[in-house]
N, C-alpha and C positions, 0 to 999 in steps of 0.2 A: 824396274817396274815400269809398265807402260803408262803414259800420261792418259788421264781420264778424258782429256780433250779429244782424244781419238774418237770417242763415241759421242760426247756431248755436242760436238760441232757438226755432226752429220745432219743432213736435211731429212725431212720425212720421206722424200722420194728415194734418197739413198738407202734408207732403212727398208722401204718397201721393195726396192729392186733387189737388194741383198737377200731378203727373205724369200722372194719368188725364185731366186736363182739356186736355192738349195736343191741339190740333186743327188740322192743317195744311190750308189751303185754297189751291188753285192760283189764281194771280192773273192768268192769261192773259198772262203775260210769258214768252216762250220765244224766245230769240235765238241765231242762229248765231254762232260764234266763228271767228277765223282758224284755218286748219289747224294742228295741233300736238297735243302731249300736255300736258294740264293737271293738275298735281299739287295745286294749291292755288288758292283764291279768297279774297278778303278785301273786305268792305264798308269803304270808307274813310270818315273822318269827314265828308267833303263829299258823301257818298252815291254817289260814283263807286265802281267796283269794280276791284280789281287782280287779275290772274291771273298765275300762274307757268307759262310755256310753255317747257319745256326743249328742245323740238324746235327752236325758233327762238332759244334763248339770250336770252330777253327776258321782262321783266315788262310785261304789257300793261295799259293803263288804259282802261276802258270806262265810258260813261255807263250808267245803269240801263236806258235804253231801247235799248241795243245799239250805240251808236256808239263805235268805237275812236278814242280821242283822242290816244293816245301809245303808243310802244313804246320801252322803256328797255333797252338792252343790259346783260345781266348773265349771268355764267357759270352754265350748267346749273341754273337756278332750280328749287328744290323746294318751299319753304314761305315764307310771308310773314306778318309780324305788324306791327301799328301800335305805334309808340313814343309818338308825340304827333300833333297835328293836321297836322304838316308832314313827318314822317319815318316811313318803313317800313323794316324789316330783312328781307332775303331770304337764305335759306340756299342755298348753291351745290352741294349734293349732293357728288359725287365730285371737284369742283374744290376742295373744302376751304376755302371762303371764305364769310364773311358780308358782304353788301353793304348799305350804308345809302343809301337813296334819298330825296332831297327831292322830295315830291310836288307842290310848288309850281313848281319848276324842272324836274321830271322828269329828274333827273340823279343819278348815283352820286356821293356826296360823301365816302364813306369805305369802306374794306374792312378786314376783320380775318381773318387766316388761322386755320384750325383744324388740329389735328394729323391728324385723320382726316376721312372724309366726314361732312358735317353734314346733318341731315334736318329733322324738325319743329322749330318755333320758336314761342315765345310771350313776352309781356312782362308784368312786374309790378313796379311801384314802383322804377324805377331799375336793374332787372336784366333781362337776357334769359336765358331758359331754352331750351336747344336740345338735340337728340339728336345725339350724336357716335358714329359707328360704333365698336364695341368698348369704349366707355366708358359708354354709356347717357346719362343726363341731365346736362348741364353747365350751369353758371351763367357769365354774363358781366356783370361789374359795369361799368356804363356810365360811372361816375365815374373809373375808372382802367384799364379794359380788361382787368382780371384775369380769367382763366378758371380755373374749378375744377369738380371733380365735385360734383354736388349730393349732400349727405350724407343718405342714407336707410338705414334698417335693412333694408328689404325688398330682397333681392338678386334681380336679374333677369338671368340668364345668357343670352348669345346675342350675335349680331352687332349687333342693333338697326338692321338695314338697312331704310331707308325707313319708319321708325316716326314717329308724329306726336304733337304736343303741342297742348293748348289750355288756357286758364285763364280764370277770372273772379275778379278780386281775388286772394286768397291760395289759392284752390282750383285745383289743378293736375291735369290728366288726361293720362295717357300711354297710347297704344294700341300694344301690343306684338304686331306682326303674327305673329311666329314662334310665339307660343303662343295666338293668338286670345283675348287677354286685355286688358281695359281696367283700368288701375290708377288709383286716385284718391288724391291726397296733399293735405295742408295745408302750405303754405310757412310755415316758422317766422319769427319776427320778425327773425332775423339774415339772412334772405333766402338763405342759403347752405346751409340744411338743410331737411328736410321730414319731416312725420309721415305715415306710411302710414295711410290710412283704410279702404279696402276695395278689392276687385277683382271684376270680372265676367268669368267665363270660360265660354264656350260655343262650341265649334268649329262647331256646327250653325247658329249665328246670326251669329257674328262671323267671317265667312270673307273672308280677303284684305282686311283693312281699309284704307280710304283715309283721307282727312282727317277730323278730328273738330272739333267746336265745342261751345260751351256757352251756354245761355240765361241770362236774368237770375235764374232760380231755381236755377241750377247743374245742371240736367239736361243730359245730354250727348247729342249727336247724332253718330252714327258711320256712315260709308259702309261697307256690306258689299259689296265689289265683285263677288265671285264670284256672290252671290245677287241682284245688282241691287236692293239694298234700302237704305233708310235706317232705322237702328235707334236708338231712344232708350234711354239707360241712366239710371236714376233717380239723383237727387242723394243718396239715402240707400239703403244696402244692407240688405235685410230678410232676415236669415239663416234665418228660419223658412220663407221662400219663395225658396230659392236660384235656382230657374229658374221664374219666373212673371211675370205682367204687373205685379207690384209692382216688379220690378227692371229689366225691359226691355220695350219694345214695338216691333213692326215698324210703322213709320209710312207708308213709301212703298215702291212696288215698280215693276215694269215696267208694271203697269196704270196707274200714275200718270205714266208718261213716263220712268222711269229706264231708261236703256239704256247700259251701260258707265259707270255713275256713278263718279266719282273724287274730287271735291272738294265741300266743303260749308262754308258759313259762316252764322252767325246774327247778325242786327243787333239788339242788345238795346234800342236806342232805338225801332225801328219794329216789332219783332216779326216781321220778315221773315226767311225762310230761303232761301238761295241754293244750288242744286245744279247741278253741272257734269257733263254727260255727255261723256266723251272721244270717243264716237262716237254717231251717231243710229241706226245699224243696221249689220248686217254688210256690206251692199252700198252704204251711204252713210256713209262715215267722216267725217262733218262734226260737229265738236264744237258743243255749244250749252249755254246756261245757262237754268235755269227758276227762277222766284221764287214762293214760297208765303208765305202769311200765317198766323201762329199765332193762331187765333181763340179761344184758351182764355179761359174766363170771360165770353165775350160772349153776350148774349141773341140770339135769332133776328133781332130787329129790327136790332141792331148789325151782325150778320153780313151784312145786305143792303146795308150802306153801302159 
């Protein structure tokens, strides 16, 4: 596990410089997917990709070059997270279930019921964190399957319908669709409570948010579905510049191939970013995924490789 001091010891200037250095380059990988509606994508440890296709009630496994190698039946899948090299967890939306899938055998090995619909999900150090409708963020202790509301002082009223989560170590990000707000927390050592850090609110930028993900520097990438954009939110909030490029950047748009974008994931080992379009155009409703490379900090010679 990476020491949290790696991030807490960074200066504001380091955070700003890292954020401004983000540079996504299209890698000429654009592959059609099976028909369906894709809420979530996930780079697997073996570099295959998992997709949640709720239209077919299946988690689909693709190779990075676009071959579908398996389809695992699971109820109305919404979000996916990795627990370890062999296991992923999938929320079932209105079916009120979390399914555990062994990616070696590509089979559901366990299910856990939730009281209400369950949406975004992420994993950290023996706990799953997931969004449950009407309750907000929940914890699931994998050692005993106990489910509890994550204790946070910041109150977020609403239904939390189809809201998303992502994390990097103990940094947790929650995208609250109803208020066009990104919330950032630090998970406390007890794993069942969290400290509020900051929030980013801008209805003109964060419209109808889809999936979110986080890079190795804890910068957040959020799909803004209505605007067909990918927005980056800084790992540090600079209150003197509440709405500025210090705090967010529009990285990708329709000009870069985003058309009905819905899902995104960042591979922190390869610095690759995956974006899923639910449709390719109004008259060609064929989903696809695109892969970009974050070339931050690379020289021009490095970028030619």
